[in-house]
C-alpha positions in Angstrom: 181.2 -52.2 22.9 183.0 -49.6 24.9 180.8 -49.0 28.0 180.3 -45.7 29.6 177.5 -46.8 32.0 176.0 -49.9 33.6 173.0 -49.6 31.2 175.4 -49.9 28.2 176.5 -53.3 29.5 173.0 -54.6 29.8 172.1 -53.3 26.3 175.2 -55.0 24.8 174.6 -58.3 26.4 170.9 -58.3 25.3 172.0 -57.5 21.7 174.4 -60.5 21.7 171.8 -62.8 23.3 169.3 -61.7 20.6 171.6 -63.3 18.0 170.7 -66.8 19.3 169.2 -68.7 16.3 166.9 -71.0 18.2 163.7 -69.1 19.2 163.1 -70.7 22.5 166.8 -70.6 23.6 166.8 -66.9 22.6 163.7 -66.2 24.7 165.3 -68.0 27.7 168.6 -66.1 27.4 167.0 -62.7 26.9 164.7 -63.2 29.9 167.6 -64.5 32.0 169.8 -61.5 31.2 167.0 -58.9 31.8 166.1 -60.4 35.2 169.7 -61.0 36.3 170.8 -57.5 35.4 167.6 -56.0 36.9 168.2 -58.0 40.2 171.8 -56.7 40.4 170.7 -53.2 39.8 167.7 -53.3 42.2 169.8 -54.5 45.2 172.9 -52.7 44.1 175.0 -55.9 44.2 178.5 -55.2 45.5 181.6 -56.8 44.1 182.1 -58.7 47.3 178.6 -60.1 47.2 179.0 -61.1 43.5 182.2 -63.0 44.4 180.4 -64.7 47.3 177.6 -65.8 44.9 180.2 -67.2 42.4 181.9 -69.1 45.2 178.6 -70.6 46.4 177.6 -71.7 42.8 181.0 -73.2 42.2 180.8 -75.0 45.5 177.4 -76.4 44.7 178.8 -77.8 41.5 181.8 -79.4 43.2 179.5 -81.0 45.8 177.3 -82.6 43.1 178.4 -86.2 42.8 176.9 -89.5 41.5 175.1 -89.9 44.8 174.3 -86.2 45.8 172.9 -83.3 43.7 173.4 -80.0 45.6 172.2 -78.0 42.6 168.8 -79.8 42.5 168.6 -79.5 46.3 169.1 -75.7 46.0 166.4 -75.4 43.3 163.9 -77.0 45.6 164.9 -75.0 48.7 164.4 -71.8 46.7 160.9 -73.0 45.6 162.0 -73.0 42.0 161.2 -76.7 41.4 157.7 -76.4 43.0 157.0 -73.2 40.9 158.0 -74.8 37.6 156.0 -77.9 38.5 152.8 -76.0 39.2 153.2 -73.8 36.1 153.6 -76.8 33.8 150.9 -79.2 35.1 147.1 -79.1 35.5 145.9 -77.2 38.6 144.8 -79.6 41.3 146.6 -82.6 39.7 148.9 -85.2 41.1 152.2 -84.0 39.5 154.9 -83.1 41.9 158.7 -82.8 42.2 161.1 -85.4 40.9 163.5 -84.8 43.8 167.3 -85.4 43.9 167.3 -89.1 44.6 165.7 -90.9 41.5 168.0 -93.6 40.0 167.4 -95.2 36.6 167.6 -98.9 36.0 165.5 -99.9 39.0 164.5 -103.7 38.7 161.1 -104.5 37.4 158.8 -106.2 39.9 155.4 -107.9 40.0 152.4 -106.3 41.5 152.3 -107.0 45.2 156.0 -107.5 45.6 158.0 -106.0 48.4 160.6 -103.4 47.6 162.4 -104.1 50.9 165.6 -105.8 49.8 167.5 -105.8 53.1 166.6 -105.7 56.8 164.9 -102.3 57.2 163.2 -101.0 60.3 159.7 -99.6 60.0 156.0 -100.6 60.1 154.8 -102.6 57.1 152.7 -100.8 54.5 150.6 -102.0 51.6 150.4 -99.4 48.8 147.5 -99.7 46.3 147.8 -97.3 43.4 145.6 -96.5 40.4 146.7 -94.6 37.3 144.0 -93.0 35.1 143.8 -90.4 32.3 142.1 -87.0 32.4 138.7 -88.6 31.8 139.1 -91.2 34.6 139.8 -94.1 32.3 142.4 -96.6 33.5 145.9 -96.5 32.0 147.2 -99.9 31.3 150.9 -100.7 30.8 152.2 -97.6 32.5 155.7 -98.1 34.1 155.9 -96.8 37.6 159.2 -96.3 39.5 158.7 -96.2 43.2 161.3 -95.1 45.8 161.5 -93.6 49.3 163.7 -93.1 52.3 163.9 -95.6 55.2 162.4 -95.0 58.6 165.9 -93.7 59.6 165.5 -91.0 56.9 168.1 -92.3 54.4 167.7 -93.3 50.8 169.6 -96.5 50.0 172.3 -94.6 47.9 173.2 -92.6 51.1 173.4 -95.6 53.4 175.9 -98.4 53.2 173.8 -100.5 55.5 171.1 -100.8 52.9 171.2 -103.2 49.9 171.6 -101.7 46.5 168.2 -100.5 45.2 166.6 -101.1 48.6 163.2 -99.4 48.9 163.1 -99.0 45.1 161.1 -100.9 42.5 159.5 -100.6 39.0 155.9 -101.8 38.4 153.5 -102.0 35.5 149.8 -101.1 35.7 147.3 -103.8 34.8 144.2 -103.5 32.7 142.4 -101.6 35.5 145.4 -99.2 35.7 146.4 -100.6 39.1 149.3 -102.1 40.9 150.3 -102.8 44.5 153.5 -103.0 46.4 154.7 -103.7 49.9 157.2 -101.6 51.8 157.8 -100.0 55.2 156.4 -96.7 56.4 158.8 -93.8 55.5 159.8 -91.1 57.9 160.5 -87.4 57.4 164.1 -86.5 57.2 166.5 -83.5 57.1 168.1 -82.6 53.8 171.9 -82.3 53.8 173.1 -78.9 55.1 176.9 -79.2 54.7 177.0 -77.1 51.6 175.6 -73.8 50.1 172.0 -75.0 50.6 172.6 -75.3 54.3 174.1 -71.8 54.4 171.0 -70.5 52.7 168.7 -72.1 55.2 170.7 -70.9 58.2 170.6 -67.4 56.8 166.8 -67.5 56.7 166.4 -69.3 60.0 164.6 -72.2 58.3 164.5 -75.8 59.3 165.7 -78.5 56.8 163.0 -81.1 57.2 161.0 -82.8 54.5 157.7 -84.5 55.5 157.6 -88.3 55.0 156.8 -89.3 51.5 156.9 -92.0 48.8 158.1 -91.1 45.3 156.4 -92.2 42.0 157.6 -91.7 38.5 154.9 -92.8 35.9 155.7 -93.2 32.2 153.5 -94.3 29.4 153.5 -93.5 25.6 151.1 -90.7 24.8 151.2 -89.2 28.3 153.4 -86.7 29.9 155.8 -88.4 32.3 154.6 -87.7 35.8 156.6 -87.2 39.0 154.7 -87.4 42.3 155.4 -87.6 46.0 152.7 -88.9 48.3 153.0 -87.3 51.7 152.0 -88.6 55.1 149.1 -86.7 56.5 150.3 -87.1 60.0 153.7 -85.5 59.4 154.3 -82.3 61.5 156.2 -80.6 58.6 153.5 -80.6 55.9 153.0 -76.8 56.2 156.7 -76.0 56.3 158.3 -78.5 53.9 161.8 -77.2 53.1 161.2 -77.9 49.4 157.8 -76.1 49.3 156.4 -79.2 47.5 153.3 -80.4 49.4 149.9 -80.2 47.5 146.5 -81.2 48.8 145.9 -84.1 46.2 149.1 -85.8 47.3 148.5 -85.8 51.1 148.1 -89.5 51.6 146.3 -91.0 54.6 147.6 -94.2 56.1 144.8 -96.4 57.6 145.2 -99.5 59.7 145.3 -102.6 57.5 143.3 -105.6 58.7 146.3 -107.9 58.2 148.5 -105.6 60.3 150.5 -102.5 59.5 149.1 -99.8 57.2 147.3 -99.3 53.9 148.0 -96.4 51.6 145.7 -95.8 48.6 146.5 -93.2 45.9 145.1 -92.3 42.5 147.3 -90.6 39.9 145.9 -88.7 36.9 148.1 -88.4 33.8 148.0 -85.6 31.2 148.3 -86.3 27.5 151.7 -85.2 26.2 155.2 -86.4 25.6 156.5 -89.4 27.4 160.2 -88.6 28.2 162.3 -89.7 31.1 164.4 -87.0 32.8 168.1 -87.2 33.3 168.7 -89.0 36.6 169.8 -86.5 39.3 172.1 -89.3 40.7 173.6 -92.4 39.2 175.2 -94.3 42.1 175.8 -94.9 45.8 177.8 -92.9 48.2 181.0 -94.4 49.6 182.1 -94.4 53.2 180.1 -94.5 56.4 176.5 -93.4 56.7 176.3 -89.6 57.0 175.4 -88.0 60.3 172.2 -85.9 59.7 172.0 -82.4 61.1 168.6 -80.9 61.9 168.2 -77.1 61.8 165.6 -75.5 64.1 163.1 -73.1 62.5 163.5 -69.7 64.0 160.3 -68.2 65.2 
């Protein structure tokens, strides 16, 4: 191609993308090229702005390490993760975001065990969960990974003061589709803002807070692997979650437990489909001291 106009470039790129043999990959490439070129045309993207975008993307890649995934953080902060989740799951269901802090290889535990593995501040919580299919029948033998941040707002892989795999555990549902675990009440926390995601939030005048939540990853043959986050109903940032992820079925209500502390009960509904674990966003722990969190104020 010897281009004489911007439209010539778009047409040539689409022609080459159209040569992709795999039908789904061809569809994805063609759609991406059309929308990317249309975006640049609509906003009349300048050369300086393009260079700035390239630098930000490259920086996000460099900042993605075994203990931190800046790219996943950015997808959530742009609402892309929440959009894809809602498009690909039943309306009103219990599917939610995987998030950037799931680790594979979490130790298997017995129902009722505590996932607190080192001294961790926070009020005690008993979690009672039930996993059912679309008809309300219990799903026995589902493996459930559970993980959450501490009351200080740190996942164990971020915090050298916490033991490896602290506040993480893997459980298996019984014949009634149920399991229990003990932990401490999580707190909301600010996402890291030292990279391109932080620049994006400051540009918009947004805060960087996530409401308190507990993560669940549920896998069972014959069912689509489900990611879920159960949010604390009393958290002030439910309506303005920086990751746009809160849905009504996953707003959990902590009630006082007769034995002290709190009780959280949640039901998860699985869809039939392929059971496939995702690629873990992280694979290890951060080195060095605990990071100092920065909280951005939301501009009114």
